[in-house]
FIDREN-769343 format. One record per residue (C-alpha): residue number from 1; residue in one letter; x, y, z. Coordinates in Angstrom, 2 decimals. Layout:
<atoms>
<num = NUM; residu = A; px = X; py = Y; pz = Z>
...
</atoms>
This chain:
<atoms>
<num = 1; residu = M; px = 19.71; py = 2.52; pz = -11.64>
<num = 2; residu = N; px = 18.20; py = -0.28; pz = -9.90>
<num = 3; residu = F; px = 18.05; py = -0.98; pz = -5.83>
<num = 4; residu = Q; px = 17.20; py = -3.93; pz = -4.05>
<num = 5; residu = G; px = 17.29; py = -4.37; pz = -0.41>
<num = 6; residu = S; px = 15.95; py = -4.76; pz = 2.99>
<num = 7; residu = V; px = 14.21; py = -1.64; pz = 4.72>
<num = 8; residu = I; px = 15.40; py = -0.09; pz = 7.74>
<num = 9; residu = K; px = 13.02; py = 2.63; pz = 8.82>
<num = 10; residu = Y; px = 13.19; py = 5.75; pz = 10.83>
<num = 11; residu = G; px = 10.42; py = 8.44; pz = 11.40>
<num = 12; residu = D; px = 10.39; py = 12.29; pz = 10.86>
<num = 13; residu = N; px = 12.99; py = 14.93; pz = 11.60>
<num = 14; residu = V; px = 16.04; py = 12.63; pz = 11.35>
<num = 15; residu = D; px = 18.72; py = 15.18; pz = 11.90>
<num = 16; residu = T; px = 22.41; py = 15.06; pz = 10.95>
<num = 17; residu = D; px = 23.35; py = 15.00; pz = 14.57>
<num = 18; residu = V; px = 21.86; py = 11.66; pz = 15.05>
<num = 19; residu = I; px = 22.73; py = 10.52; pz = 11.75>
<num = 20; residu = I; px = 26.58; py = 11.13; pz = 12.73>
<num = 21; residu = P; px = 26.96; py = 12.53; pz = 16.13>
<num = 22; residu = A; px = 29.14; py = 15.89; pz = 16.32>
<num = 23; residu = R; px = 31.53; py = 14.15; pz = 18.37>
<num = 24; residu = Y; px = 32.94; py = 11.90; pz = 15.38>
<num = 25; residu = L; px = 33.29; py = 15.06; pz = 13.03>
<num = 26; residu = N; px = 37.01; py = 15.23; pz = 13.59>
<num = 27; residu = T; px = 37.51; py = 12.50; pz = 11.33>
<num = 28; residu = I; px = 37.49; py = 12.12; pz = 7.20>
<num = 29; residu = D; px = 37.78; py = 8.42; pz = 7.24>
<num = 30; residu = K; px = 34.65; py = 7.34; pz = 5.64>
<num = 31; residu = K; px = 34.55; py = 3.87; pz = 7.42>
<num = 32; residu = E; px = 35.04; py = 5.53; pz = 10.84>
<num = 33; residu = L; px = 32.03; py = 7.81; pz = 10.09>
<num = 34; residu = A; px = 29.98; py = 4.56; pz = 9.03>
<num = 35; residu = S; px = 31.04; py = 2.79; pz = 12.24>
<num = 36; residu = H; px = 29.08; py = 5.49; pz = 14.50>
<num = 37; residu = C; px = 26.04; py = 5.94; pz = 11.82>
<num = 38; residu = M; px = 22.60; py = 6.36; pz = 13.51>
<num = 39; residu = E; px = 24.07; py = 5.49; pz = 17.05>
<num = 40; residu = D; px = 22.40; py = 7.98; pz = 19.08>
<num = 41; residu = L; px = 18.98; py = 7.20; pz = 17.60>
<num = 42; residu = D; px = 19.44; py = 3.32; pz = 16.82>
<num = 43; residu = K; px = 22.31; py = 1.37; pz = 18.61>
<num = 44; residu = T; px = 21.61; py = -1.72; pz = 16.40>
<num = 45; residu = F; px = 22.11; py = 0.02; pz = 12.95>
<num = 46; residu = V; px = 25.64; py = -0.60; pz = 12.49>
<num = 47; residu = A; px = 25.36; py = -4.28; pz = 13.45>
<num = 48; residu = R; px = 22.17; py = -4.97; pz = 11.39>
<num = 49; residu = V; px = 22.78; py = -2.98; pz = 8.09>
<num = 50; residu = K; px = 23.78; py = -4.72; pz = 5.08>
<num = 51; residu = A; px = 25.31; py = -3.83; pz = 1.89>
<num = 52; residu = G; px = 22.36; py = -2.71; pz = -0.55>
<num = 53; residu = D; px = 19.80; py = -2.07; pz = 2.43>
<num = 54; residu = I; px = 17.51; py = 0.84; pz = 1.75>
<num = 55; residu = M; px = 16.85; py = 3.45; pz = 4.59>
<num = 56; residu = V; px = 13.13; py = 4.95; pz = 4.60>
<num = 57; residu = G; px = 12.40; py = 8.14; pz = 6.65>
<num = 58; residu = G; px = 9.43; py = 10.39; pz = 7.14>
<num = 59; residu = E; px = 9.40; py = 14.22; pz = 6.93>
<num = 60; residu = N; px = 12.47; py = 16.46; pz = 6.82>
<num = 61; residu = F; px = 14.92; py = 13.69; pz = 6.62>
<num = 62; residu = G; px = 18.45; py = 14.93; pz = 7.13>
<num = 63; residu = C; px = 17.41; py = 18.31; pz = 8.96>
<num = 64; residu = G; px = 19.87; py = 20.26; pz = 11.00>
<num = 65; residu = S; px = 23.47; py = 21.16; pz = 10.02>
<num = 66; residu = S; px = 24.92; py = 21.17; pz = 6.89>
<num = 67; residu = R; px = 27.54; py = 18.52; pz = 7.17>
<num = 68; residu = E; px = 28.53; py = 16.36; pz = 4.39>
<num = 69; residu = H; px = 29.54; py = 13.68; pz = 7.14>
<num = 70; residu = A; px = 25.89; py = 12.60; pz = 7.25>
<num = 71; residu = P; px = 25.23; py = 11.38; pz = 3.84>
<num = 72; residu = I; px = 28.75; py = 9.91; pz = 3.64>
<num = 73; residu = A; px = 28.35; py = 7.77; pz = 6.80>
<num = 74; residu = I; px = 24.83; py = 6.43; pz = 5.36>
<num = 75; residu = K; px = 26.60; py = 5.47; pz = 2.32>
<num = 76; residu = E; px = 29.58; py = 3.94; pz = 3.76>
<num = 77; residu = S; px = 27.48; py = 1.95; pz = 6.06>
<num = 78; residu = G; px = 26.15; py = -0.15; pz = 3.05>
<num = 79; residu = I; px = 22.92; py = 1.87; pz = 2.40>
<num = 80; residu = S; px = 22.20; py = 2.06; pz = -1.24>
<num = 81; residu = L; px = 19.10; py = 4.29; pz = -1.39>
<num = 82; residu = V; px = 17.43; py = 6.69; pz = 0.84>
<num = 83; residu = I; px = 13.48; py = 7.12; pz = 0.42>
<num = 84; residu = A; px = 11.74; py = 9.76; pz = 2.41>
<num = 85; residu = K; px = 8.64; py = 11.90; pz = 2.46>
<num = 86; residu = N; px = 10.99; py = 14.75; pz = 1.90>
<num = 87; residu = F; px = 14.53; py = 15.85; pz = 2.71>
<num = 88; residu = A; px = 16.09; py = 18.77; pz = 4.23>
<num = 89; residu = R; px = 17.27; py = 20.81; pz = 1.19>
<num = 90; residu = I; px = 20.97; py = 21.13; pz = 1.99>
<num = 91; residu = F; px = 20.89; py = 17.03; pz = 2.91>
<num = 92; residu = Y; px = 19.44; py = 16.58; pz = -0.41>
<num = 93; residu = R; px = 22.07; py = 18.59; pz = -2.26>
<num = 94; residu = N; px = 25.11; py = 17.18; pz = 0.11>
<num = 95; residu = A; px = 23.81; py = 13.41; pz = -0.95>
<num = 96; residu = I; px = 23.64; py = 13.82; pz = -4.49>
<num = 97; residu = N; px = 26.98; py = 15.60; pz = -4.35>
<num = 98; residu = I; px = 28.71; py = 12.43; pz = -2.48>
<num = 99; residu = G; px = 26.65; py = 9.94; pz = -4.67>
<num = 100; residu = L; px = 24.03; py = 8.65; pz = -2.23>
<num = 101; residu = A; px = 20.91; py = 7.91; pz = -4.06>
<num = 102; residu = I; px = 17.83; py = 9.56; pz = -2.62>
<num = 103; residu = L; px = 14.02; py = 9.73; pz = -3.63>
<num = 104; residu = E; px = 11.06; py = 11.51; pz = -2.37>
<num = 105; residu = C; px = 7.83; py = 9.59; pz = -2.17>
<num = 106; residu = P; px = 5.43; py = 10.55; pz = 0.77>
<num = 107; residu = E; px = 3.23; py = 7.72; pz = 0.07>
<num = 108; residu = A; px = 5.78; py = 4.99; pz = -0.31>
<num = 109; residu = A; px = 7.59; py = 6.37; pz = 2.94>
<num = 110; residu = E; px = 4.38; py = 6.24; pz = 4.75>
<num = 111; residu = E; px = 3.35; py = 2.65; pz = 3.89>
<num = 112; residu = I; px = 6.63; py = 0.88; pz = 3.65>
<num = 113; residu = C; px = 7.37; py = -0.96; pz = 6.88>
<num = 114; residu = E; px = 10.83; py = -1.87; pz = 8.66>
<num = 115; residu = G; px = 12.07; py = -5.24; pz = 7.15>
<num = 116; residu = D; px = 10.04; py = -5.20; pz = 3.99>
<num = 117; residu = E; px = 11.99; py = -5.90; pz = 0.75>
<num = 118; residu = L; px = 11.93; py = -3.31; pz = -2.07>
<num = 119; residu = Y; px = 12.99; py = -3.19; pz = -5.62>
<num = 120; residu = V; px = 13.38; py = 0.44; pz = -6.94>
<num = 121; residu = D; px = 14.05; py = 1.56; pz = -10.59>
<num = 122; residu = A; px = 15.30; py = 5.02; pz = -9.84>
<num = 123; residu = D; px = 15.53; py = 5.76; pz = -13.56>
<num = 124; residu = Q; px = 11.90; py = 5.21; pz = -13.99>
<num = 125; residu = G; px = 10.89; py = 6.50; pz = -10.50>
<num = 126; residu = I; px = 9.14; py = 3.04; pz = -9.74>
<num = 127; residu = I; px = 9.24; py = 1.75; pz = -5.96>
<num = 128; residu = E; px = 7.94; py = -1.82; pz = -5.59>
<num = 129; residu = N; px = 7.35; py = -3.29; pz = -2.29>
<num = 130; residu = K; px = 8.03; py = -7.17; pz = -3.03>
<num = 131; residu = T; px = 6.90; py = -8.06; pz = 0.62>
<num = 132; residu = T; px = 3.15; py = -6.49; pz = 0.16>
<num = 133; residu = G; px = 2.92; py = -6.20; pz = -3.87>
<num = 134; residu = K; px = 2.25; py = -2.70; pz = -3.40>
<num = 135; residu = S; px = 4.23; py = -0.05; pz = -5.76>
<num = 136; residu = W; px = 4.34; py = 3.72; pz = -6.07>
<num = 137; residu = K; px = 5.50; py = 6.23; pz = -8.73>
<num = 138; residu = T; px = 7.61; py = 9.03; pz = -8.07>
<num = 139; residu = A; px = 9.75; py = 11.73; pz = -10.02>
<num = 140; residu = P; px = 12.75; py = 9.72; pz = -11.59>
<num = 141; residu = F; px = 16.20; py = 10.90; pz = -11.25>
<num = 142; residu = P; px = 17.04; py = 13.71; pz = -14.10>
<num = 143; residu = A; px = 19.92; py = 12.38; pz = -16.26>
<num = 144; residu = F; px = 22.58; py = 14.74; pz = -14.66>
<num = 145; residu = I; px = 21.84; py = 13.47; pz = -11.11>
<num = 146; residu = Q; px = 21.85; py = 10.08; pz = -12.57>
<num = 147; residu = N; px = 25.09; py = 10.66; pz = -13.86>
<num = 148; residu = I; px = 26.48; py = 12.06; pz = -10.57>
<num = 149; residu = I; px = 25.17; py = 9.05; pz = -8.64>
<num = 150; residu = T; px = 26.68; py = 6.49; pz = -10.92>
<num = 151; residu = G; px = 29.80; py = 8.60; pz = -11.14>
<num = 152; residu = G; px = 30.37; py = 8.14; pz = -7.43>
<num = 153; residu = G; px = 29.46; py = 11.79; pz = -6.50>
<num = 154; residu = L; px = 30.01; py = 15.18; pz = -8.05>
<num = 155; residu = I; px = 33.94; py = 15.17; pz = -7.52>
<num = 156; residu = A; px = 34.79; py = 11.65; pz = -7.92>
<num = 157; residu = G; px = 32.52; py = 12.01; pz = -11.32>
<num = 158; residu = I; px = 34.27; py = 14.93; pz = -12.56>
<num = 159; residu = N; px = 37.67; py = 13.55; pz = -11.54>
<num = 160; residu = D; px = 37.08; py = 10.19; pz = -13.45>
<num = 161; residu = G; px = 35.63; py = 11.86; pz = -16.41>
<num = 162; residu = K; px = 32.18; py = 10.43; pz = -15.92>
<num = 163; residu = I; px = 30.46; py = 13.85; pz = -15.51>
</atoms>
């Protein structure tokens, strides 16, 4: 799996309540959730995100409640990949379950800047910053996670026979 996009960057402890505020949890409409993604942290996010963009975060990305709505809102907004120093474990699992690609790479997350252009080969665990020329190596997705993500998520992949 390869990803290429422009970076939208956030800091440490981005919790699920700012990824998708609780007042929108009464809908299961993915596009409606995406239309409110990050609005309590970044009112400009929805207007500036483009399909394929890459979100970069700091420590403990996705902390807070265990709602699946948060990775769904991120994925449906157009973000193709999230790179962070590390993820809250429940967010990590929920992201994989819904087919949102995520990578942990503390060095890259620290050094990448808002607006940088990245190319990521998730199968090889290579993150390249096309803006600065710097690259980082991280653990690639195991084959079973690759299958879940390329299958569109755990349930979608099982239903389509891709997993």
